[in-house]
C-alpha positions in Angstrom: 37.4 63.3 -51.4 34.6 64.7 -50.1 33.1 63.8 -46.2 29.9 62.4 -48.2 32.3 60.2 -49.8 34.8 59.1 -47.3 32.0 58.2 -44.8 30.4 55.6 -47.7 33.8 54.2 -47.8 33.4 53.6 -44.2 30.7 52.1 -44.3 31.1 49.7 -47.5 34.8 48.8 -45.9 33.9 47.5 -42.6 32.0 43.7 -42.4 29.2 44.9 -40.2 28.2 41.1 -41.3 30.5 39.2 -38.9 29.6 40.3 -36.0 25.8 39.6 -36.1 26.9 35.9 -37.4 29.2 35.3 -34.6 26.9 36.0 -32.0 24.3 34.2 -34.3 26.8 30.7 -34.3 26.9 31.5 -30.7 24.0 31.3 -30.0 23.3 28.4 -31.6 25.7 26.8 -29.4 24.2 27.2 -26.6 20.4 26.7 -28.3 22.0 23.4 -29.6 23.2 22.1 -26.1 20.1 23.3 -24.3 17.9 20.8 -26.6 20.6 18.2 -26.2 19.9 18.4 -22.9 16.5 19.0 -22.8 16.4 15.7 -24.9 18.7 13.7 -22.2 15.6 15.0 -20.3 12.7 13.9 -21.5 14.5 10.4 -22.5 15.3 9.5 -19.2 12.3 10.7 -17.2 10.4 8.3 -20.4 12.8 6.0 -19.5 11.5 5.7 -15.3 8.4 5.3 -15.6 8.3 2.6 -18.6 11.0 1.3 -15.7 8.5 2.5 -13.1 5.6 0.5 -15.4 7.5 -2.4 -15.9 8.1 -3.4 -12.6 4.5 -3.1 -10.8 4.6 -3.8 -6.9 4.0 -8.0 -7.3 1.5 -9.6 -5.0 2.6 -11.8 -2.6 0.4 -14.6 -1.7 -2.1 -14.4 1.8 -0.8 -17.5 3.9 -2.9 -18.8 6.5 -2.2 -20.8 9.8 -4.0 -22.0 12.5 -2.2 -20.1 15.5 -3.9 -22.7 18.2 -6.5 -25.2 19.0 -8.7 -24.6 22.3 -11.5 -26.7 23.7 -14.5 -26.1 25.0 -15.4 -25.8 28.6 -17.8 -28.7 29.6 -21.1 -25.9 30.4 -21.1 -24.6 26.5 -23.7 -25.9 24.1 -20.0 -26.5 22.0 -18.6 -29.3 24.1 -17.0 -31.6 23.0 -15.5 -29.7 19.9 -12.5 -27.3 19.9 -12.0 -23.8 19.0 -10.0 -23.2 15.9 -8.0 -19.5 15.7 -6.5 -19.3 11.8 -4.1 -16.5 11.6 -4.0 -14.6 7.6 -0.8 -12.7 7.2 -0.6 -10.6 3.8 3.2 -9.8 3.6 2.5 -8.3 -0.3 2.8 -4.9 -1.2 -1.2 -4.3 -2.1 -3.7 -4.2 0.1 -7.0 -6.9 0.0 -10.7 -6.5 -0.1 -11.2 -9.9 0.5 -9.9 -13.4 1.6 -11.5 -16.7 1.6 -9.6 -19.5 3.8 -11.4 -22.8 4.5 -10.1 -24.5 7.8 -10.1 -28.8 7.1 -10.6 -30.6 10.4 -10.5 -34.1 9.3 -14.2 -34.6 6.5 -15.8 -31.3 8.4 -15.2 -28.1 6.3 -15.6 -24.3 7.7 -15.3 -21.5 5.5 -13.8 -17.9 7.1 -13.9 -14.5 5.1 -11.5 -12.0 5.7 -12.3 -8.3 4.6 -10.4 -5.3 4.3 -6.9 -7.4 4.8 -3.9 -4.3 4.9 -0.6 -4.6 3.0 1.8 -6.6 5.0 -1.1 -7.0 7.4 -2.3 -10.1 10.3 -6.4 -11.1 10.6 -7.2 -13.5 12.9 -10.9 -15.8 12.4 -12.2 -18.8 14.5 -14.1 -21.4 13.2 -15.7 -24.5 15.5 -14.3 -28.4 14.7 -15.4 -31.3 16.3 -12.5 -32.6 18.6 -10.0 -35.1 16.9 -10.1 -34.2 14.2 -6.3 -32.5 13.4 -7.5 -28.6 11.8 -6.0 -26.9 8.0 -6.1 -23.8 7.1 -5.4 -22.6 3.4 -6.5 -20.0 1.3 -8.7 -20.6 -1.2 -9.2 -17.3 -3.3 -8.9 -13.4 -2.5 -9.4 -10.2 -4.5 -6.8 -7.0 -4.3 -8.3 -4.1 -2.8 
């Protein structure tokens, strides 16, 4: 056997094709693992986004209350009437652009409009009512900011 024949035999007897296949198989396993982790990450992120879209902050209804009723001084032009202080509470997670409150004083009705009420905010306003009436306040309408 000549040296040329021996080198050809050595080359053909060695199984060089198996070494790259083993490396590729290991690489395939790594690639598959990365794909699974990536897919789980994407599904988790999409699930989180969907849950946040479904569970949007709900706006609590604003409430109006009568904070105080004071007699007007006798020397004022409004003598014989009372000053009614109305409180507005926005307990919601969202600010309000405008809120209309109706204040009933017996048969007389007054209207207050509050603007730019922040989330979890409080505003006050006053109206003048006839003496001897029991004022009552209710929120009529509101617009979220």
